[in-house]
N, C-alpha and C positions, 0 to 999 in steps of 0.2 A: 830304729823303729820308724815305720812309715807314718808321716804326719797326717795323711788322709784318714788313717784308721785310729788316730789318737782319741782318747776319751775327752769329752768337753762337758764338765759338770754344769756350766751355766745352761747349755742347751737342754740337758736332762732336767734341771730344775724348772726351766720354763715349761717344758712339756708336761712334767708331772704337776706343776702348779696349775696349768690350765685344766688338767683332768680333775684336780682337786677342787677347782672352782666350779666345774660343771656337776660334780657329784652331789654337793649339798642341794642344788636346785632340784634335782630328781628326787632327792630324799624329802624335800619340802612338799613336792606334789604328792608323793606317796603318803606323807603324814596327813595332808589335808583329806585325801581320799579315805584313809583309815579313820580319821576323826569323824568324817561324815558317816561312815558305816557304823562307828561306835555310837554316834548320836542316834542313828536309826535303831540300833540295838537297844538303846535305853528307852525309846518311845514304845509304849505298848502297841500290840498288833491291832487292837480295836481302834485306837486313835489314828494309827496310820491309815486304816481302811476308811474311816470317816473323812480324813484329810484328802485322800485320793478321790473319794466319792464327791466331795465338795468341788474339787478342782474339775472333775469330769462334768459335774452339773453346770458349773460356770462356763465350761467350754461348749457344752451343748446349747446353753442359752445364747452365747455369742453366735454360734453357728445358726441357731434358729432365727435370731434377729437378722443375720446376713441373708439367710435364705428367704425370710419374709420380705425383706426389702427388695431382694432380687425378684421374687414372685410378684410383688406389687408393681415394680417397674415393668415387668413382662406383661402384666395385665393391662397397664396403661397403654403400652405399645400395641397390644392386641386390640384394645378398644379403639385406639386411634386408627388402626388398620381396618377394623370392621366398619367404622362409620362411612368411609367412602365406598366400601363394598355395598353397604345397605343403600346408599344413595345411588350407586350405579345400578343395583338391582331394581330400585324404584324407577329409574329412568328407562331401563330395559323393559319393565312391565308397562310403563306408559307408552313407550314406542311400539311395543307389541300390540297394545290395545288400539292404537290409532288406525292401522290398516284395516280395510274392510275384509271380513272373512269371505271365503269363496261362496258359502251358502247364504250369506246375508244380503238383504235387498239394499241396493243403492239407488236412490231416487233423487231427481232434480226436476225443477219446474221453471219454465220460461213463460212469462205473461206478455201477451200482445194485445194492446188496447186500440181499438179503432174508434174514430171520431163519430161514426154514424152506422146505420144498418148496412148489412151485407146481403147480397142476393144469394140464392142457392147455387147459381152458376159460379158466383165468386167463391163460395166455400169449396166447391168442387175443384176449382183451379188452385186454390190455396193448398188443398190436400195433395193434388198432383205435383205441385212444385216442391212440397215437403218430401214426397217420396223420391223425386229426382235428386234433391239435395242430400238426403240421407244416404242414398246409394253411392253417390260420388264422394262425399266427405268420409264415409266409413270404408272407403277403398274397395268397394265392390264393383266399380267401373273405372276404367283407366282415364276416361274423359267425361266431361259433363254431357248430359243427355242431348243437348242441342248440337254438340260438336261431333257426335258419333257418326252421322251420315257423311260428314266431310273429311273424315280421317282416312287418308290413303298414304301409301309409301311411295318413295321415288321410283321412277321407272327404270333407272340405270343400276339398280341394286342387283346382287347375284341371284341365282335361281333359288337357293334355299330361302332367301328373304322373300321372294315372290310366293313361295309355297306357304310361308308363315303369314304372308299378307292375305292369301286366300282363306286360310283358317280363321284369321282375325276378322275378316269381313263376314264370314258365316256367323261368328259369335256376335258381332255387332248387329247383323240383320235379325238374328233370332231374338236378341235382347230388345231391339227396337220394336219388333212385331209383338212380342209379349207385353211390353209396357203399353203400346198403343191399344192393344185389346183390353188391358186392364183399365186404362183411362176412359175408354169409350163406355164400357159397362159401368164404371163408377159414376160417370155423368148420368147414365140412365137411373142409377139408384138414387141420386140426389133429386132427380125429377119425380120419383115415385114416393119418397118418404123423407121425413126429417131425419137427419143423421146426427145424433148427439156426439158420438165418438168414433174415431177411426184408430185402429191399432196397426202399426208397422212392426213386424217381428223379424229379427235377424237371428238365424240359428238353424239348428237341425230340425226342430219340430215345433208344433204349437204348444205342446205341454211344457217343454223345457228349452226356451230360446235363450240366447246369450244377451240379447239387447231388445228392449221394448220401447217404442216411440208412440206415445199417445197424442193424438190431436183432439183436444177437448173443445167442443163448440157448444156446450150447454148454455153458455151465457152470451151467445151471439144473437143479436136481434136481426131476424130475417125480414127483408123488405122486398118490394117489387124492384125489378131491374131499373125502372126509370127513377125511383126514389132512393136508390142505394148508392153506396160509394163505388167509384170506379175500381175495377178489378186490378188494374195496374198499380194504382196507388196503394191498395191493400197488400199487393205482393211486395212492393218496395218497403212498406212499413214492416212486414213480416221479416224480410231478410235483413233489414237494418237492425232489428232487435236480435236476430240470431247471430249476426256478426259481432255485435257489441257484447253479447253475453259469452260468445265463444265456447259453446257447449258441445260442439260436434267435432272439433279438431282433435286429432290423435297423432302423437309423434311416432309411436311404435307401429310397426307393420302389423296389419290384421289379417287373419286367415280368410279365405273365401267362404262365404256363408250363403244360405238361401234366404230369400225375402218372401214373407207371407203377409198378405193383406186381409184384414178383417174390418168390417163395418157394422155398426149397430143401427138397426132399422126396425120399423114396425113389422110384426109377424104377418099381418094381412095386407102388406103393401104390394104384393104381386111381384116380388123380385124373382127373376128367372135364372140369370147367369150365375150370380153368387149363390152358394149353397148354404143352407142353414147349419149352424154349429151350435146345437142346443146344449151340449155338455162343455162348452168352452168356459174356462175360468181364467181370470186375469193371472198370469204367472207372477209368483212372488219372489222366486230366487233368481233374479236377473237384474241387469242394469236397466233402469227405467228413466226416461225423460218425458215429461208432460209438457206439451206446447199448448198452453191455455189461451184460446182466442175469446175475446169479449168486446163488447161495445160500451161506449161511455154512457152514463146514466142520462135518461131523457132523450136518447136517440131513437126510441121505438115509436113508430107511427101508429095511429089508431088501427090501421089495417095491417100492421106488421105482425110477424109470426115469431114465436120464441122456439128455439130448439130444445129447451128444457121440457122433457116429457114428464107428465104428471104421474102416469101409471107405468112404472118400469117393468111390470110383468108382461106388458104387451110388446116390449122391445127385446129382440133377440139378436144374436151375433150371426153374421153371414161371412163366409170365407170365400176368397177368390180361388177358383180351381187351378189357376196357373201359378206356378212357383218360379219366381225370378232368381236365377242362379248367378252368383257373382263370377266374374272372369277378369283375367289379366290381359294386358296387351301382348 
């Protein structure tokens, strides 16, 4: 008999003993399951339903508490996120309210106080100097008025530059001739009537200009030439105040605009060159700068004259017939 095929009772007992040990465990599990089913069978159906309902209710309560806590945390987070949004919205509203609207009037004022009375010729010179200064500072002329006649290009430049030089000279000559004519007739106006105000308009028309510069002389004490301040000292005082206030400088480039000049005078003064502008109204929707000229108290002499007119209905506006056009070099 082959020994490899011999029967080994110990091996068989060990195998069957292991199966026998595993079998009772499975039986115990089945007994527990059956016992649980039997116990459920012994409990009435109504009691089982109540027990299941109670368990379900407690589960819902726990779920509700968790969802409530989660919703509360979410609400806190949302409130925390909304507060900076409200603050940022408030800042945006304040920042949006700061810039001036295009249709809103922007007005500034510069006061120039003289130590004594000023003559009519001195007031005319002050107005002429303000006109020149406004044209140059507002980039309507490439050079100051006094330097325009001396501005020439070099002779050794190419031909195209010489052609440009000729066109520039024509612009300069026309601007100089127009300004000289305006200043000469303005001097005649000051000799005929008291001029309380002068308006310098930059823009397309008298009705809707972009910028308005008012020279207010209602509080200027007019005196005779011998008893008035020197004109040069008044001009130095004027420009010192304008440079200190720094109200005409502009960093951004400005477009070319037309300049219109209007003066306020007595209707029966006999002004010829300036044309009456009866329907003129002070523009409201534009940038406005008032240069207020005045004299110190007690500077009026007994024979002095005030520019403040008592009856405003007798004073009307006169417009210069020449329009000064801005130009580049």
